[in-house]
C-alpha positions in Angstrom: 18.4 -11.2 8.2 15.2 -11.1 6.1 15.0 -7.8 4.4 13.5 -8.8 1.1 9.9 -7.9 1.7 7.4 -7.4 4.5 5.4 -10.0 2.5 8.0 -12.5 3.9 6.9 -12.1 7.5 4.3 -14.4 9.0 0.9 -13.5 10.4 0.8 -12.0 13.9 -0.3 -14.5 16.6 -3.4 -12.5 17.4 -4.5 -13.0 13.8 -3.9 -16.7 13.9 -5.8 -17.0 17.1 -8.7 -15.1 15.6 -8.8 -17.6 12.7 -9.1 -20.4 15.2 -12.0 -18.7 17.0 -13.7 -17.9 13.7 -13.5 -21.6 12.7 -15.8 -22.6 15.6 -19.4 -23.4 14.5 -21.2 -22.2 11.4 -21.8 -18.8 9.9 -23.6 -17.4 6.9 -21.5 -17.3 3.7 -20.5 -14.5 1.3 -20.0 -11.8 3.9 -23.4 -12.2 5.6 -21.7 -13.2 8.9 -21.3 -11.3 12.1 -17.5 -11.0 11.8 -17.7 -9.2 8.5 -20.4 -6.9 9.8 -18.2 -6.1 12.9 -15.1 -5.3 10.8 -17.0 -3.1 8.4 -18.3 -1.1 11.4 -14.8 -1.1 12.9 -13.3 0.4 9.7 -16.1 3.1 9.5 -15.3 4.0 13.2 -11.5 4.1 12.8 -11.7 6.2 9.7 -14.5 8.4 11.1 -16.6 7.6 8.0 -20.0 6.4 9.1 -21.4 6.2 5.6 -18.5 4.3 4.1 -19.1 1.1 2.1 -16.5 -1.6 2.9 -15.7 -4.6 0.8 -13.2 -7.3 1.9 -10.9 -9.1 -0.5 -7.8 -11.2 -0.1 -5.0 -9.4 -2.1 -3.9 -5.9 -2.7 -3.8 -6.4 -6.4 -7.4 -7.4 -6.4 -8.4 -4.4 -4.2 -6.6 -1.9 -6.5 -7.7 -3.5 -9.8 -11.4 -4.0 -8.8 -11.5 -0.4 -7.5 -9.9 1.2 -10.5 -12.2 -0.8 -12.8 -15.2 0.6 -11.0 -13.8 4.2 -11.3 -12.5 4.1 -14.8 -14.0 3.0 -18.2 -11.8 1.2 -20.7 -11.1 4.4 -22.7 -9.7 6.3 -19.7 -6.3 7.1 -18.2 -5.3 6.5 -14.6 -2.7 9.0 -13.4 0.0 7.6 -11.2 3.8 7.8 -10.7 5.9 5.8 -13.1 7.0 3.5 -10.3 3.6 3.3 -8.5 2.8 -0.2 -7.3 -0.1 -0.5 -9.8 2.5 0.2 -12.6 5.4 -2.0 -11.6 4.0 -4.8 -9.5 0.6 -5.9 -10.6 1.2 -7.5 -14.0 -1.2 -5.2 -15.8 -4.1 -6.2 -13.5 -5.6 -2.6 -13.5 -5.5 -2.6 -17.3 -7.0 -6.1 -17.4 -9.8 -5.4 -14.9 -10.7 -2.1 -16.5 -10.8 -3.6 -19.9 -8.1 -1.4 -21.3 -7.6 1.8 -19.3 -4.0 3.0 -19.5 -1.7 4.1 -16.7 -0.5 7.6 -17.4 2.8 8.6 -15.6 3.3 11.6 -13.4 6.8 12.4 -12.3 8.0 13.3 -8.8 10.8 12.6 -6.3 11.0 9.4 -4.3 8.0 7.9 -6.3 5.7 10.7 -5.1 3.7 12.5 -7.8 4.5 16.2 -7.9 1.5 18.5 -8.0 3.0 20.7 -10.7 3.7 17.5 -12.8 0.1 16.4 -12.2 -1.2 19.8 -13.3 1.0 19.6 -16.4 -0.1 16.1 -17.3 -3.8 16.9 -16.9 -3.4 20.1 -19.0 -2.6 17.9 -22.0 -5.0 15.1 -21.1 -7.5 15.8 -23.9 -10.9 15.5 -22.3 -13.5 15.5 -25.0 -11.0 14.7 -27.8 -12.1 11.5 -29.3 -8.5 10.6 -30.4 -7.1 10.6 -26.8 -7.6 8.6 -23.6 -10.1 10.4 -21.4 -9.1 11.4 -17.8 -10.3 8.6 -15.4 -8.7 8.8 -11.9 -5.7 9.8 -9.9 -4.0 7.0 -7.9 -1.7 7.6 -5.0 0.6 4.9 -3.5 1.0 5.4 0.3 3.7 4.8 1.3 5.6 4.9 -2.0 7.6 2.2 -3.7 10.7 4.0 -2.6 9.7 4.2 1.0 8.6 7.9 1.1 5.5 9.0 2.8 3.1 11.6 1.4 2.3 14.2 4.1 -1.4 14.9 4.5 -0.9 18.4 2.9 0.6 16.8 -0.2 -2.3 14.4 -0.6 -4.8 17.2 -0.2 -3.1 19.3 -2.9 -3.1 16.4 -5.3 -6.7 15.7 -4.5 -7.6 19.3 -5.1 -6.0 19.2 -8.5 -7.8 16.0 -9.3 -11.2 17.4 -8.2 -10.7 20.5 -10.2 -10.5 18.2 -13.3 -13.5 16.2 -12.1 -11.4 13.1 -11.3 -11.8 10.7 -8.3 -8.8 9.9 -6.1 -7.8 6.3 -5.4 -5.3 5.5 -2.7 -3.3 2.3 -2.8 -2.8 2.0 1.0 -0.8 -1.2 1.0 1.5 0.5 3.6 -0.9 3.1 4.9 -0.4 1.9 8.4 3.3 2.6 8.1 2.5 6.1 6.7 0.2 6.8 9.6 2.7 5.6 12.2 5.4 7.8 10.6 3.4 11.0 10.5 1.0 10.7 13.5 -1.9 11.7 11.2 -5.2 10.1 11.9 -6.7 7.6 9.4 -9.4 10.2 8.5 -6.9 13.0 8.0 -4.8 11.0 5.6 -7.7 9.7 3.5 -11.1 11.1 3.0 -10.5 14.4 4.8 -7.6 15.0 2.4 -9.8 14.2 -0.6 -9.3 10.5 -1.1 -12.5 8.9 -2.5 -11.6 5.2 -2.4 -9.0 3.6 -0.2 -7.5 0.1 -0.6 -6.5 -0.7 2.9 -3.6 -3.1 3.0 -3.0 -5.5 5.8 -1.2 -8.5 4.2 2.2 -6.9 4.4 1.5 -5.7 7.9 0.7 -8.7 10.0 -2.2 -10.7 8.5 -2.3 -13.8 6.4 -4.4 -12.6 3.4 -6.9 -9.7 3.9 -7.4 -6.3 2.4 -10.4 -3.9 2.4 -11.8 -1.5 -0.3 -13.3 1.5 1.5 -15.6 3.8 -0.5 -15.9 6.8 1.7 -18.9 8.6 0.3 -21.1 6.1 -1.7 -23.8 8.8 -2.1 -21.4 10.8 -4.3 -21.3 7.9 -6.8 -24.6 6.1 -6.2 -23.9 3.2 -8.6 -20.3 2.6 -7.7 -20.8 0.5 -4.5 -23.0 -2.0 -6.3 -20.6 -2.1 -9.3 -17.7 -2.8 -7.0 -19.7 -5.7 -5.4 -20.4 -7.1 -8.8 -16.7 -6.7 -9.9 -15.6 -8.3 -6.7 -17.8 -11.4 -7.4 -16.8 -11.5 -11.1 -13.1 -11.2 -10.1 -13.3 -14.2 -7.8 -12.9 -12.3 -4.5 -16.4 -12.7 -2.9 -15.3 -15.5 -0.6 -17.9 -17.9 0.5 -16.2 -18.1 3.9 -15.7 -14.4 4.2 -15.6 -14.7 8.0 -12.0 -15.9 7.8 -11.0 -12.7 5.9 -12.9 -10.6 8.3 -11.5 -12.3 11.4 -7.9 -11.4 10.3 -8.8 -7.7 9.9 -10.8 -7.6 13.1 -7.8 -8.9 15.1 -5.4 -6.6 13.2 -7.4 -3.5 13.8 -8.4 -4.2 17.4 -6.8 -2.1 20.2 -4.6 -0.3 17.6 -2.5 -3.4 16.9 -2.2 -2.4 13.2 -0.5 0.9 14.1 1.7 -0.8 16.8 3.0 -3.3 14.3 3.6 -0.6 11.7 5.4 1.6 14.2 7.7 -1.3 15.1 8.5 -1.9 11.4 9.2 1.8 10.9 11.5 1.8 14.0 13.5 -1.1 12.7 13.9 0.7 9.4 15.0 3.9 11.1 17.5 2.0 13.1 18.8 0.3 10.0 18.8 3.6 8.1 20.8 5.5 10.8 23.3 2.7 11.3 24.0 2.4 7.6 24.4 6.2 7.3 27.0 6.0 10.1 28.9 3.6 7.9 28.7 6.0 4.9 25.9 4.0 3.2 23.2 6.6 2.8 19.7 5.6 1.6 18.2 7.3 -1.4 15.0 8.2 0.4 14.8 10.0 3.8 13.6 7.7 6.6 9.8 7.5 6.7 8.2 4.1 6.3 9.7 0.7 6.4 11.4 0.5 3.0 14.6 2.0 1.6 17.0 1.8 -1.3 20.7 2.3 -1.2 23.9 1.4 -3.1 26.1 -1.3 -1.5 29.8 -1.7 -2.6 30.5 -5.1 -4.1 32.5 -6.5 -1.1 29.8 -5.4 1.3 27.1 -7.1 -0.7 29.2 -10.3 -0.9 29.8 -10.3 2.8 26.1 -9.8 3.5 25.1 -12.6 1.2 27.7 -14.9 2.8 26.2 -14.1 6.2 22.7 -15.0 5.1 21.2 -11.6 4.5 18.2 -11.7 2.1 17.2 -8.6 0.0 16.4 -7.7 -3.6 19.1 -6.1 -5.7 19.8 -4.3 -9.0 23.2 -4.4 -10.5 25.2 -1.2 -10.6 28.6 -0.3 -12.2 31.9 -1.5 -10.7 30.4 -4.5 -8.9 28.1 -2.4 -6.7 24.4 -3.2 -6.3 21.3 -1.2 -5.5 19.7 -2.9 -2.5 16.1 -2.7 -1.5 15.7 -3.2 2.3 12.3 -3.8 3.9 11.6 -4.3 7.5 8.4 -5.8 8.9 6.4 -6.1 12.1 8.5 -9.2 12.9 11.9 -7.8 12.3 14.1 -8.0 15.4 16.8 -5.6 16.6 19.2 -8.5 16.5 18.6 -8.8 12.7 19.3 -5.1 12.2 22.5 -5.2 14.4 23.8 -8.3 12.7 23.3 -6.7 9.3 25.1 -3.5 10.4 27.9 -5.4 12.0 28.5 -7.4 8.8 28.6 -4.1 6.8 31.1 -2.7 9.3 33.3 -5.7 9.1 33.2 -5.6 5.3 34.1 -1.9 5.2 37.0 -2.4 7.6 
C-alpha cells in the first residue's frame, strides 16, 4: 500500500522499452538527435503551439527554477500560493537560480491562488518603487499541492490579472496530466489559450524515469528568452550530452495518449480511495480532482494502517490523530486501495 508519493512508482514498461531502443547505435549529442527533434515536434502538436520552443531537462525543480530565472531578475517577486511546490518543495532553487528573486505569497483555498487575493497583492507590489521588490511573474501549480485542480476559467482569470500588470505566467505542470484527465480540457485550453506563457511539463511523477520539458509557447513575444533559457539550462547542468535518453522517455510517454491514460488511472484510484474513506467518515480536506488528498486519521486507524504496511506521509495532530497525505500513481492497483479501506474499516470497528 504505497501512498507516499507518485515519485515512488517505477517507470512504465513502454518508457523502459523506449530507452532500450534509444540505446542502439550512435546519435548526435546535446539534443541534436532525431529523438529530441521528434519529441519537440510532438509537444508542439499536442499543445497546438506550432511556434513553441521546447527544452528538455531531467527534473521538475530544474525546469521550474531555470524557467523562473529566465523570466525574473534578482530584484523581482514571483507571486505564488504559500504552499506552491516552488515554495515548499524546492529548497530555495528558484531563489538560487534567479540570483535572489523572492517568492511572494497569494492566499486561496486548497492551495489555489484566489484572483481577488492576487489583485490585492499586486496592488501593493510597488512597481517603480526602488525600496521594494519589483513584480516579476505569476506562478501557478497545476494540480496544487493539496490535490485541487484549477479549472481553465480560473487559470484564464489569473492570467488576465497578471497580464494587466505586465507579468508573464509560469505554470508548474508537475501534475498537469492529472489535471487534464480530471477536467477533460485540452492541453492547449489549459495552458497557452488560458494565458500561460511558459509551462514546465512534468512526467517524472507520471510514469517516466527522469524527464521534464520547458515549453515556451510564444518565443516571439520575448525574443531573448528562448536563448537565455538554453544558456541557463547549460549553466544549470541540464543540457545532457546524451539527450536522446531524456527524449525517448517523453516520446514513449506522450505517444498514443499514454500520458493521459496513466493520469486517468491515478485519478480513478484516488477517487476510489476518496469515496471509500468518506463512506467510513474519513473525509478528505480537498474535493476529489487529481491524485492527491489530505485527511485526518484517528490514532488507532493510523496505527492499524502502519502495522498493515501502508506507507504515506503524516503530520501530527492533537489527541494522537495525524494528517495523512495520500497519493496514488499510474501503478496503484485496486487491490492496494481495497486493502487500505478494509484496514480502516477494521480499525474503526
